[in-house]
TORVEXTI-754362 format. One line per 10 residues: number of its first residue (from 1); their letters; for each residue x, y, z of C-alpha. Coordinates in steps of 0.001 Angstrom, whole numbers, plus 500000, padded with zeros to 6 digits. Layout:
N
NUM> A> X/Y/Z | ...
***
This chain:
890
1> XXXXXXXXXX> 195409/399214/332091 | 191723/398564/332026 | 190669/396552/328997 | 187231/396936/327331 | 184284/394614/327114 | 185290/392332/324154 | 181919/392697/322393 | 183540/391151/319301 | 184704/388038/321176 | 188360/388339/319993
11> XXXXXXXXXX> 190123/387540/323295 | 192350/384443/322794 | 195110/382702/324737 | 198680/382363/323606 | 201069/379792/325277 | 204732/380676/325125 | 207640/378915/326995 | 205269/377485/329618 | 203439/380781/330265 | 199985/381781/329229
21> XXXXXXXXXX> 199004/385174/327819 | 195635/386577/326903 | 195583/388744/323731 | 193077/390384/321432 | 193256/388466/318151 | 193301/390144/314736 | 192833/386784/313165 | 189510/386561/314934 | 188422/389624/313006 | 189605/388029/309747
31> XXXXXXXXXX> 187623/384925/310610 | 184531/387091/311237 | 184678/388318/307690 | 186984/391376/307900 | 189453/390019/305293 | 191149/393464/304827 | 192847/392976/308137 | 195323/390528/306595 | 196765/393194/304242 | 196563/396228/306548
41> XXXXXXXXXX> 199895/398077/307015 | 201557/396806/310158 | 201275/400141/311890 | 197427/400144/311382 | 197353/396584/312817 | 198821/398056/316049 | 196102/400720/316086 | 193387/398188/315385 | 194576/395999/318285 | 194505/399063/320471
51> XXXXXXXXXX> 190788/399695/319566 | 189903/396001/320058 | 191361/396023/323586 | 189705/399217/324680 | 186416/398819/322919 | 183878/399937/325624 | 181103/401734/323641 | 182123/405018/325244 | 185457/406104/323819 | 185811/403164/321408
61> XXXXXXXXXX> 182721/401603/319688 | 182293/398420/317728 | 181740/400644/314805 | 185143/402199/315274 | 186820/398848/315292 | 184984/397656/312141 | 185721/400906/310347 | 189504/400456/310897 | 189295/396691/310135 | 187727/397528/306770
71> XXXXXXXXXX> 190239/400453/306128 | 190490/401521/302527 | 193587/403420/301294 | 191331/406316/300036 | 188841/406127/302877 | 187058/408917/304733 | 188703/410685/307678 | 187786/408787/310833 | 188497/409853/314407 | 189616/407313/316934
81> XXXXXXXXXX> 190540/407290/320613 | 194028/405726/321009 | 195705/404753/324312 | 199436/404297/324213 | 201032/401759/326580 | 203412/404282/328048 | 204933/407779/328016 | 208492/408869/327402 | 209880/412262/328520 | 213087/414146/328418
91> XXXXXXXXXX> 213863/416754/331056 | 213370/419928/329021 | 209786/418943/328271 | 209387/416654/331294 | 210059/419299/333982 | 207114/421506/332867 | 204924/418403/332621 | 205728/417503/336210 | 205280/421120/337113 | 201826/420947/335659
101> XXXXXXXXXX> 200997/417745/337544 | 202236/419403/340781 | 200054/422459/340042 | 197092/420100/339263 | 197503/418531/342722 | 197283/422035/344262 | 194228/422841/342124 | 192595/419521/343020 | 192967/420482/346709 | 191459/423882/345948
111> XXXXXXXXXX> 188500/422174/344227 | 187964/420036/347388 | 189227/416862/345619 | 191818/414166/346412 | 195274/415186/345209 | 196225/411471/344834 | 193808/411439/341821 | 196565/413245/340018 | 198858/410318/339328 | 200161/408769/336117
121> XXXXXXXXXX> 197894/405772/335216 | 200291/404680/332398 | 203996/404011/332927 | 206096/407148/332620 | 209937/407220/332114 | 211736/410564/332203 | 215292/410522/330968 | 217471/413551/331897 | 219443/414205/328700 | 218865/417780/327671
131> XXXXXXXXXX> 220697/419667/330379 | 224341/419024/329777 | 226165/421764/327804 | 229442/421882/325990 | 231191/424462/328084 | 234404/422452/328151 | 235824/420522/325180 | 238950/419039/323701 | 240499/417987/327048 | 240462/414776/329109
141> XXXXXXXXXX> 238690/416731/331892 | 235894/417971/329624 | 233333/415436/330755 | 233998/415839/334473 | 233977/419667/334138 | 230733/419707/332154 | 228942/417326/334589 | 230061/419548/337534 | 228553/422629/335839 | 225426/420695/334861
151> XXXXXXXXXX> 224660/419811/338556 | 225489/423352/339707 | 223209/424993/337130 | 220269/422548/337415 | 220146/421744/341111 | 216679/423273/341586 | 215288/421309/338556 | 216915/418082/339645 | 215621/418461/343267 | 212109/418963/341816
161> XXXXXXXXXX> 212354/415810/339701 | 213629/413843/342704 | 210503/414970/344493 | 208388/413851/341564 | 210070/410516/341545 | 208897/409777/345075 | 205570/411662/344928 | 204022/410078/341830 | 203196/406450/341181 | 204212/404851/337840
171> XXXXXXXXXX> 206876/407511/337314 | 210580/406626/336909 | 213574/409012/336383 | 216681/407935/334507 | 219380/410123/336030 | 221747/412503/334167 | 224745/411001/332504 | 222993/407811/331347 | 222181/408716/327734 | 219710/410237/325333
181> XXXXXXXXXX> 216118/409293/326029 | 215447/407784/322571 | 218618/405706/322606 | 217838/404551/326159 | 214308/403728/324895 | 215519/401613/321954 | 218358/399912/323859 | 216492/399282/327167 | 213036/400607/327855 | 211135/399348/324789
191> XXXXXXXXXX> 209873/395767/324993 | 208106/395518/321556 | 205366/393495/323266 | 204116/394834/326610 | 202297/392895/329297 | 199952/393858/332152 | 198007/391962/334747 | 194192/392311/334465 | 191850/390334/336818 | 194559/387791/337480
201> XXXXXXXXXX> 195408/387288/333889 | 198471/388468/331956 | 197452/390362/328841 | 200023/390743/326000 | 199745/393707/323610 | 201952/395811/321376 | 204383/398190/323074 | 203344/401697/322039 | 204323/405045/323409 | 203971/408740/323023
211> XXXXXXXXXX> 206793/411083/324024 | 207339/414735/324901 | 210067/414878/322298 | 209426/414686/318527 | 212207/412159/318029 | 210258/409640/320038 | 209686/408245/316544 | 213135/406544/316757 | 211610/403591/318550 | 209577/402730/315446
221> XXXXXXXXXX> 212850/401234/314165 | 212271/398528/316776 | 208564/398084/315688 | 207249/400059/318597 | 204602/402519/317406 | 205413/405843/318887 | 205542/409518/318154 | 206026/412940/319732 | 203177/414801/321304 | 203118/418062/323211
231> XXXXXXXXXX> 203716/417883/326945 | 200088/418837/327287 | 198853/415788/325399 | 201347/413559/327233 | 200052/414679/330621 | 196502/413823/329475 | 197726/410416/328320 | 199421/409823/331650 | 196165/410673/333364 | 194175/408125/331493
241> XXXXXXXXXX> 192792/410264/328719 | 192924/408804/325075 | 194950/410509/322437 | 192338/411741/319979 | 193583/411224/316345 | 192413/410766/312771 | 193138/407387/311186 | 196139/408296/309084 | 196967/407663/305433 | 199921/405244/305318
251> XXXXXXXXXX> 202681/405738/302792 | 204587/402580/301954 | 208289/403113/301345 | 209827/400192/299510 | 213516/399607/300034 | 215538/397403/297761 | 219286/396615/297306 | 221968/397516/299872 | 224069/400571/300625 | 227154/400944/298444
261> XXXXXXXXXX> 230750/401354/299542 | 231286/404770/301243 | 227591/405484/301985 | 226333/405698/305563 | 222995/405397/307342 | 223145/409127/307681 | 223344/409592/303909 | 220422/407187/303625 | 218203/409087/306121 | 218970/412420/304482
271> XXXXXXXXXX> 217883/410969/301095 | 214726/409529/302642 | 213934/412784/304275 | 214279/414754/301014 | 212104/412222/299161 | 209351/412203/301707 | 209329/415982/302177 | 208919/416275/298374 | 206040/413801/298473 | 204343/415444/301428
281> XXXXXXXXXX> 203653/413207/304412 | 202604/415635/307180 | 200012/413892/309402 | 200621/410515/307747 | 202264/407261/308771 | 205202/406102/306723 | 205889/402316/306773 | 209030/400761/305386 | 208876/397393/303532 | 210607/395440/300832
291> XXXXXXXXXX> 213709/393194/300515 | 216050/396090/301332 | 215086/395734/305016 | 217156/392549/305045 | 220228/394716/304572 | 219536/397248/307264 | 220632/396685/310850 | 218201/397675/313649 | 220457/400764/314260 | 220078/401793/310607
301> XXXXXXXXXX> 216299/401401/310896 | 216307/403480/314106 | 218237/406232/312351 | 215560/406368/309568 | 212700/406134/312070 | 214316/408890/314258 | 214039/411615/311602 | 210259/411225/310937 | 209689/414777/312205 | 212241/416005/309660
311> XXXXXXXXXX> 210389/414301/306760 | 207135/415445/308312 | 205438/412113/309109 | 203794/411127/312317 | 206036/408038/312331 | 208339/405932/310139 | 207498/402412/311162 | 209492/399166/310624 | 207818/395740/311112 | 208904/392943/313515
321> XXXXXXXXXX> 211245/390473/311828 | 214310/388314/312533 | 216470/391501/312933 | 214191/392789/315666 | 214602/389460/317545 | 218416/389548/317040 | 218666/393000/318422 | 216429/392299/321489 | 218703/389269/322312 | 221916/391196/321723
331> XXXXXXXXXX> 220864/394119/323937 | 220119/391738/326828 | 216262/391748/326962 | 214641/389035/329075 | 214688/385793/326993 | 211081/385083/327916 | 210062/388487/326577 | 212008/387917/323355 | 210260/384586/322960 | 206865/386287/323495
341> XXXXXXXXXX> 207626/389014/320910 | 208234/386470/318134 | 205178/384262/319038 | 202871/387248/319515 | 203922/388887/316190 | 203365/385659/314312 | 199946/385058/315943 | 198819/388576/315126 | 200067/388639/311498 | 202625/391293/312547
351> XXXXXXXXXX> 205635/389281/311553 | 207589/390145/308386 | 209593/387581/306387 | 210703/387208/302828 | 207446/385430/301877 | 205081/387960/303387 | 202787/389701/300932 | 203164/393468/300774 | 200577/395401/302714 | 198178/397658/300942
361> XXXXXXXXXX> 199110/401374/301310 | 197560/404694/300546 | 200469/405439/298184 | 204069/404133/297705 | 207511/405267/297194 | 210653/403362/296359 | 214379/403612/296830 | 217215/401363/295704 | 219682/401614/298580 | 222553/401156/296042
371> XXXXXXXXXX> 221907/404636/294673 | 222536/406461/297994 | 225623/408712/297909 | 227445/410828/300548 | 225290/413790/301511 | 224747/416596/303962 | 221743/418809/304736 | 221761/422581/305184 | 222309/425364/305725 | 219119/425677/307777
381> XXXXXXXXXX> 216640/422797/307159 | 217109/419043/307535 | 215217/418351/304304 | 217557/420438/302202 | 219871/417647/301171 | 223162/418617/299424 | 225439/416053/297802 | 228849/416141/299451 | 230301/416954/295997 | 228003/420005/295822
391> XXXXXXXXXX> 228531/421281/299375 | 231129/423836/298446 | 228947/425294/295685 | 225871/425269/297945 | 227639/427265/300591 | 228961/429785/297988 | 225297/430281/296918 | 224337/430821/300581 | 227031/433547/300771 | 225944/435145/297653
401> XXXXXXXXXX> 222263/435114/298641 | 223348/436903/301840 | 224992/439602/299732 | 228554/438550/300291 | 230258/438428/296901 | 233564/437019/298230 | 234629/435537/301630 | 235673/438108/304170 | 238584/437699/306727 | 238987/438938/310258
411> XXXXXXXXXX> 242110/438387/312362 | 241523/436417/315508 | 243000/438182/318546 | 245872/436357/320224 | 246246/433882/317296 | 248264/433613/314087 | 245299/432920/311875 | 242274/434726/310405 | 238656/433692/310506 | 236889/433655/307137
421> XXXXXXXXXX> 233275/433334/305882 | 232629/429634/305497 | 234989/428498/308297 | 233595/425629/310325 | 233703/426719/313989 | 231630/423782/315458 | 231946/420089/314701 | 229871/417919/316952 | 229285/414170/317034 | 225922/414416/318771
431> XXXXXXXXXX> 222209/413432/318733 | 220227/410307/319154 | 219912/410047/315281 | 223501/408999/314799 | 225101/408221/318152 | 222677/405298/318400 | 224284/403734/315290 | 227514/401887/316040 | 228574/401679/312365 | 228756/405473/311841
441> XXXXXXXXXX> 230498/405977/315133 | 233025/403291/314490 | 233533/404916/311058 | 234205/408268/312734 | 236751/406636/314981 | 238470/404999/312029 | 238646/408323/310081 | 240249/409895/313193 | 242757/407009/313510 | 243769/407227/309843
451> XXXXXXXXXX> 243987/411027/310040 | 246187/411008/313132 | 248470/408356/311697 | 248991/410561/308634 | 249721/413509/310842 | 246522/415635/310311 | 245199/417944/313058 | 241972/419631/313851 | 241930/423269/312729 | 242449/425570/315779
461> XXXXXXXXXX> 239219/427534/315346 | 237047/424441/315434 | 235149/423526/318551 | 234774/419715/318516 | 232826/417432/320762 | 231651/413860/321196 | 228398/413364/323109 | 227243/409808/322849 | 223608/408724/323293 | 224529/405969/325807
471> XXXXXXXXXX> 227408/404783/327843 | 227682/401640/325614 | 229240/403927/322914 | 232135/404758/325155 | 232588/401039/325878 | 232826/399924/322257 | 234896/402866/321037 | 237439/402149/323802 | 237477/398403/323080 | 238034/399171/319361
481> XXXXXXXXXX> 241021/401292/320412 | 239579/404367/318663 | 239103/406687/321647 | 242749/407883/321765 | 242530/408987/318116 | 239222/410792/318651 | 240708/412517/321664 | 243719/413569/319710 | 241487/415464/317252 | 239604/417106/320112
491> XXXXXXXXXX> 236579/414756/320054 | 236861/414079/323743 | 233789/412891/325621 | 231836/416077/326737 | 228707/414397/328202 | 225938/411873/327615 | 223127/413912/326206 | 221782/415883/323240 | 224225/418869/323518 | 224789/420617/320181
501> XXXXXXXXXX> 221708/419224/318498 | 219377/421072/320809 | 221386/424226/321049 | 223554/423225/324079 | 226747/423707/322077 | 228014/426114/324737 | 229933/429320/323983 | 232482/429705/321291 | 235947/430878/322500 | 235822/434628/323173
511> XXXXXXXXXX> 238317/435529/320390 | 236431/433371/317815 | 233044/434893/318810 | 234557/438336/318711 | 235893/437819/315196 | 232550/436506/313975 | 230798/439555/315437 | 233342/442049/314247 | 233125/440878/310579 | 229487/439725/310806
521> XXXXXXXXXX> 230878/436486/309332 | 228844/433651/308066 | 230526/430734/309788 | 229381/427124/309892 | 228656/424171/312114 | 228735/420493/311035 | 226961/418169/313354 | 225639/414614/313238 | 222198/415878/314517 | 218685/416004/313235
531> XXXXXXXXXX> 217944/419763/313511 | 219752/422715/311977 | 217105/425387/312188 | 218096/429020/312289 | 219347/430270/315701 | 219266/426711/317156 | 222897/425569/317147 | 224689/428730/318232 | 223835/432449/318124 | 227089/433044/316259
541> XXXXXXXXXX> 226591/430426/313568 | 224378/431152/310522 | 225029/428073/308416 | 224395/424673/310010 | 224902/421304/308209 | 223797/417826/309181 | 226305/415087/308306 | 227405/411616/309310 | 229887/411347/312195 | 232831/410402/309923
551> XXXXXXXXXX> 232116/413542/307852 | 231941/415616/311052 | 235510/414487/311792 | 236550/415260/308231 | 235189/418816/308485 | 237041/419351/311794 | 240216/418613/309790 | 239258/420775/306821 | 237945/423603/309018 | 235914/425162/306104
561> XXXXXXXXXX> 232852/424671/303865 | 234855/426256/300963 | 236642/423057/300119 | 235174/420208/297959 | 236009/417219/300116 | 235497/414863/297199 | 238350/416419/295194 | 240320/418896/297282 | 243051/417921/299751 | 241705/417937/303319
571> XXXXXXXXXX> 245196/418736/304721 | 248861/418033/304516 | 250314/414890/306035 | 253526/414661/308128 | 255330/413620/304912 | 254456/416919/303333 | 252080/415283/300876 | 248434/416262/300384 | 245885/414030/302181 | 242494/413496/300568
581> XXXXXXXXXX> 239180/412231/302120 | 239610/408886/300263 | 242874/408395/302139 | 241275/408451/305515 | 237840/406946/304734 | 237398/403373/305935 | 235866/400603/303822 | 232579/398974/304828 | 234607/395781/305541 | 236900/397727/307945
591> XXXXXXXXXX> 233955/399177/309743 | 232182/395837/310052 | 235362/394120/311337 | 235898/396699/313981 | 232305/396632/315016 | 232235/392765/315309 | 235464/392836/317369 | 234340/395600/319786 | 230573/395627/320419 | 229333/392938/322803
601> XXXXXXXXXX> 226069/392005/324350 | 227527/392211/327907 | 228065/395978/327450 | 224303/396447/327249 | 223666/394231/330245 | 226389/395887/332296 | 225467/399554/331532 | 221657/399045/331936 | 221879/396848/334949 | 221722/399915/337279
611> XXXXXXXXXX> 220172/402451/334914 | 218152/404248/337635 | 221125/404462/340074 | 222778/407646/338763 | 226040/409243/339666 | 226995/410337/343184 | 225913/413986/342510 | 222373/412758/341663 | 221994/410618/344760 | 223287/413444/346950
621> XXXXXXXXXX> 220474/415834/346047 | 218144/416625/348892 | 214522/417337/348231 | 211100/417782/349878 | 208601/414968/350412 | 204838/414922/350413 | 202025/414631/347966 | 202002/418330/347109 | 205077/420229/346269 | 206376/423013/348527
631> XXXXXXXXXX> 207046/425781/345962 | 210047/427988/346502 | 209024/431586/345619 | 212662/432486/345067 | 213392/429724/342523 | 214141/430915/339058 | 213767/427424/337625 | 210552/426043/339070 | 207370/428097/339702 | 203717/427272/340113
641> XXXXXXXXXX> 202091/428129/336770 | 198891/430231/336670 | 196832/427907/334495 | 194360/426942/337210 | 194032/430209/339125 | 190431/430918/339848 | 189222/427884/337898 | 185582/427052/338473 | 184206/423524/338741 | 182335/423975/335495
651> XXXXXXXXXX> 183551/425716/332275 | 181966/428936/331078 | 180518/429464/327644 | 182883/429933/324766 | 182876/433293/323089 | 183779/435008/319882 | 187027/436907/319670 | 186461/440592/319173 | 188687/443608/318489 | 191905/441581/318510
661> XXXXXXXXXX> 195238/443061/317534 | 198042/441126/315761 | 201060/440624/317984 | 203150/439296/315139 | 202803/438627/311317 | 205191/435816/310397 | 206339/434003/307261 | 206531/430364/306267 | 208245/427540/308152 | 208096/429300/311547
671> XXXXXXXXXX> 209432/426600/313874 | 208875/426014/317557 | 212484/427236/317919 | 211315/430586/316532 | 208309/430608/318892 | 210015/429216/321983 | 213797/429071/321661 | 215597/426415/323639 | 219071/428110/323487 | 220850/430940/325177
681> XXXXXXXXXX> 219094/433786/326971 | 220291/437271/325857 | 221093/439757/328620 | 219207/442552/326960 | 216095/440594/326429 | 212926/440469/328606 | 214005/436985/329844 | 217503/438236/330650 | 216120/441341/332420 | 213932/439074/334586
691> XXXXXXXXXX> 216907/436944/335612 | 219066/439932/336401 | 216279/441400/338541 | 216403/438088/340459 | 220159/438348/340960 | 221153/435714/338490 | 224446/436442/336817 | 224601/436228/333021 | 227052/433352/333308 | 224463/431433/335217
701> XXXXXXXXXX> 221463/432245/332824 | 221645/428678/331496 | 219147/428198/328574 | 215457/428625/327908 | 215228/424856/327621 | 216601/424418/331139 | 214186/427021/332562 | 211026/425623/331127 | 209813/425002/334691 | 209434/428776/335226
711> XXXXXXXXXX> 206632/430406/333269 | 207912/433884/334015 | 211142/433185/332015 | 209338/431221/329352 | 206629/433705/328462 | 209302/436460/328261 | 211176/434138/325899 | 208167/433453/323638 | 208926/434726/320136 | 212416/435823/321342
721> XXXXXXXXXX> 214431/433825/318827 | 217217/436128/317467 | 216380/435025/313899 | 212633/435654/314106 | 211397/438166/311527 | 208174/439900/312344 | 206719/441446/309239 | 205037/444085/311384 | 208545/445465/312115 | 210372/445263/308780
731> XXXXXXXXXX> 214142/445468/308872 | 214309/444001/312376 | 215283/440554/313663 | 214415/439042/317067 | 211414/439316/319340 | 210255/442792/318438 | 206847/444150/317267 | 204955/447362/316768 | 202453/448288/319346 | 199142/449638/317923
741> XXXXXXXXXX> 197652/452054/317499 | 200593/454207/318565 | 203025/452545/316205 | 205748/452274/318866 | 208370/449567/318387 | 209114/447315/321384 | 209774/443750/322566 | 206900/441366/321824 | 206618/440583/325538 | 206373/444269/326498
751> XXXXXXXXXX> 203738/444898/323897 | 201784/441876/325090 | 201721/443201/328637 | 200424/446589/327414 | 197621/444893/325459 | 196835/442692/328476 | 196513/445789/330709 | 193964/447323/328316 | 192106/444097/327847 | 192934/443730/324115
761> XXXXXXXXXX> 192992/440095/322787 | 195742/439128/320392 | 196204/437017/317260 | 199256/435722/315469 | 199192/435636/311677 | 201538/433278/309784 | 202325/431416/306556 | 202743/427768/305727 | 203939/424999/308189 | 203495/427095/311295
771> XXXXXXXXXX> 204932/425385/314339 | 207179/422953/312489 | 209991/421291/314601 | 210135/419893/318091 | 207087/418957/320060 | 207571/421996/322333 | 204629/422627/324659 | 205988/426062/325605 | 205462/427298/322098 | 201706/426959/322901
781> XXXXXXXXXX> 201929/427742/326636 | 203966/430897/326094 | 201593/432010/323292 | 198671/431666/325689 | 200349/433539/328495 | 201071/436441/326190 | 197306/436771/325676 | 197054/435320/322147 | 193522/433927/321517 | 193918/432677/317929
791> XXXXXXXXXX> 196607/431862/315398 | 195673/432244/311698 | 198013/430491/309368 | 198205/428915/305895 | 198986/425530/307420 | 200053/423966/310747 | 202511/421330/311877 | 200620/418470/313453 | 201930/418571/317056 | 201857/422343/317370
801> XXXXXXXXXX> 198272/422603/316073 | 197287/420049/318676 | 199210/421924/321378 | 197469/425234/320566 | 194064/423547/321011 | 195388/421894/324213 | 196063/425395/325650 | 192734/426773/324638 | 194008/428749/321601 | 191979/428785/318340
811> XXXXXXXXXX> 193930/427614/315317 | 192454/428943/312037 | 193588/428159/308552 | 193341/430475/305567 | 191281/429044/302681 | 191245/429197/298918 | 194826/430324/298479 | 194359/433318/300738 | 197267/434485/302916 | 198620/437464/304848
821> XXXXXXXXXX> 200203/438502/301547 | 197074/438381/299416 | 195263/440263/302094 | 198107/442860/302401 | 198168/442646/306201 | 200707/444995/307898 | 199682/444777/311627 | 197526/447912/311872 | 194353/445815/311416 | 191740/444819/314014
831> XXXXXXXXXX> 190309/441297/313830 | 186843/439917/314872 | 186450/436091/314747 | 182819/435079/314950 | 180829/431862/314753 | 182368/430365/317909 | 179423/431170/320195 | 176840/429860/317768 | 178101/426321/318266 | 181724/425050/317714
841> XXXXXXXXXX> 182142/421933/315502 | 185251/420239/314216 | 186704/421763/311061 | 183883/424234/310635 | 184264/427602/308862 | 184477/430660/311051 | 184048/434269/309924 | 187053/436617/310304 | 186305/440340/309888 | 189344/442500/309263
851> XXXXXXXXXX> 189033/446219/309926 | 191897/448252/308467 | 193382/451385/309859 | 191626/453490/307203 | 188250/452064/308266 | 187745/449634/305293 | 186364/446218/306287 | 186991/442864/304671 | 185325/439594/305763 | 186786/436128/305011
861> XXXXXXXXXX> 186019/432537/305940 | 188698/430572/307731 | 188852/426854/308492 | 188726/426075/312256 | 191510/423538/312880 | 189919/422101/315922 | 189791/418663/314286 | 187882/416320/316573 | 184994/416324/319000 | 187430/415678/321941
871> XXXXXXXXXX> 189325/418810/320936 | 186049/420819/320913 | 185666/419714/324579 | 189272/420731/325414 | 188704/424171/323859 | 185408/424605/325700 | 187169/423916/329027 | 190022/426323/328201 | 192500/423526/327476 | 193114/419886/328047
881> XXXXXXXXXX> 194466/420210/331523 | 191414/422068/332902 | 189313/419469/331173 | 191177/416587/332756 | 191224/418258/336204 | 187484/418888/336148 | 186872/415299/334993 | 188947/413869/337829 | 187494/416284/340419 | 183916/415284/339600
***
């Protein structure tokens, strides 16, 4: 960390527990006449401190500091350069980021520079949590068997990460089997207040981070400002580049009251998500305040903060208060650090207590926690909340909308039961959102205990799994005596990782999958996750519902979405009497008593005492050494990407885009899952064909997520989601398009290669919220490698828009209510995009000329969504990585 020049004279000293810390004082700004600082939202105080500390009159000016200090809720858009304290990665997004760093070292050598200049300047932690799959479940050996498969499948990736661990400074790897990155972040990595040594002095400042996973927002529950960015932006942040951003609006969300009997943190977060989606908070900060915070544990806050991507905000921030301190102490943080956190927060006006005046927000929203009721979300978006009492009717409507008037039945081969529309075939206790929250996991265990004692069993067609976010979960479930009951219902430990939530649900049993396919059945999954987008959970499951862990257990018992769990019997007990949900649902007092008796501070200290050690399989992996990576040309997991091939020391002039053809015309809410799926690779797809050509058996295909280190697989998988609907090819589903002008139907990848061979640039046309979902860099990288030069959409998700610019792709936004529909686009058109050569400026209008197949021409104006001056530079260089590489080389 290199602090700025302190032009405003705000550097002060704080003495805590016999130690002395320098810090950049917000009170000094108030004393200098910037009285608004006192009532700034806490999250903006964190940004303001960041500007103060890095003010250098180059990237951060005094004017920037004063503008934020004098922030008005309805102020003008203001661009700032923000430098997070650290970077968090998971392995799906982390592997390609490390691949890029390795490729940049090669490119640096080619440019005649020093490869050691390519090194993280900010601390980076990569947690391997995305690779374990639920191949085995429902047995005591499931965990051991899944881990064995994980290491066999991912040996090449893990060997590469082991090289990166030794090759790069400031880079740590948390080995497989430890937990989910966001839970590890909250329970161990995050410090709330960070320190660094500068010129012999210890400087204290807020802990902030960006992560290569959108749910990095979870750490905001611990008052650590953090959000997901693309891997591309994260790499730039690692290499010392500021994150360019606009000062956001801040929505204040006031919480009052306390959760009623029977309601969980999951029900609360689904309610919050629905409310904020309705309000519209894309690109904004959300900050929670009010007396209701006193009734929310740190885990409850983290659950709410975690789902910021689902409600669309950049982050959902909670302030530092007594609960923050209690949690830091309980999870075994250094006592001196905990002492510093409280003293620093109070000195900076970042401490919340009952007497604190409310901050001033752009707008506010309020919720009485006492009004929260049991809920789910589905069947395909996390913001589509359904009351538990309405879930049966909601699913019936889903069936009717799909043209199924009544549930269909198909006999399951080798079994004495039939599979029916609405049957639940996957129930998964999974995901950082909920497995980080002890109260809902204890509740799930208590539901299992009561159900087993009454003689209930899991339905035989249900694939059930328990994948905790950290090893601490295993400890407290065992101490509470609940593990045997979860095991009895098939919720055996399957691994420590994201599993079903990211599409690693593993295959359904062959007879179940065959029955689904034979009847084209609409079957369901119920998971305690944060994502339920189409095609994500399982290729065989069309309806996916998010629910609390205890409800996940309940649906494993019911086995269908066609029951109303609030009124219908969930099963028959061993005494022959019907059993209802109320009979097995624990009271809040029961949950709290079990929690207090089972969860101890020593569990955190023990589990995180050797967090970087890893299992025997990890330590046994052999890898290469050296400052540049020795690429294996035969690897199907890790390949040197072509981003820097032939790169000159100086960028060329930017040019207009002429005679471009549309590769796909897409609808609203196209997610990064649609653009770059993380799940299974179909044998008859371009990605599957590539692997077969390289002698990889279908059983060893693994997933697109696991193969993100190989651009050959990933560009073939771009737009390959089985649920993608390209309006150029009506009546089809999956990664297909129509090649023009011949009108021939083919895979999108194959068409892109034909266009590339003839030198035809490509565009994507889309509706609203293009790129919503995970912060998936490959959704932008794959788009670039297919030859796409511009994406024209009605609106963009924040991270994906940034990623497109970061890869040198032009994002354009339709204006004045115009859309692909109002223009009547069908894919036979030719596009010219002009105005780029004349001088690119942030958010300028560019001219799009559309020439139709019949020769008619229409000209429209589109908003260029290159939003900042830094982004103009990135685009001019062909992307953020060439920009950084040239900067470091010079």
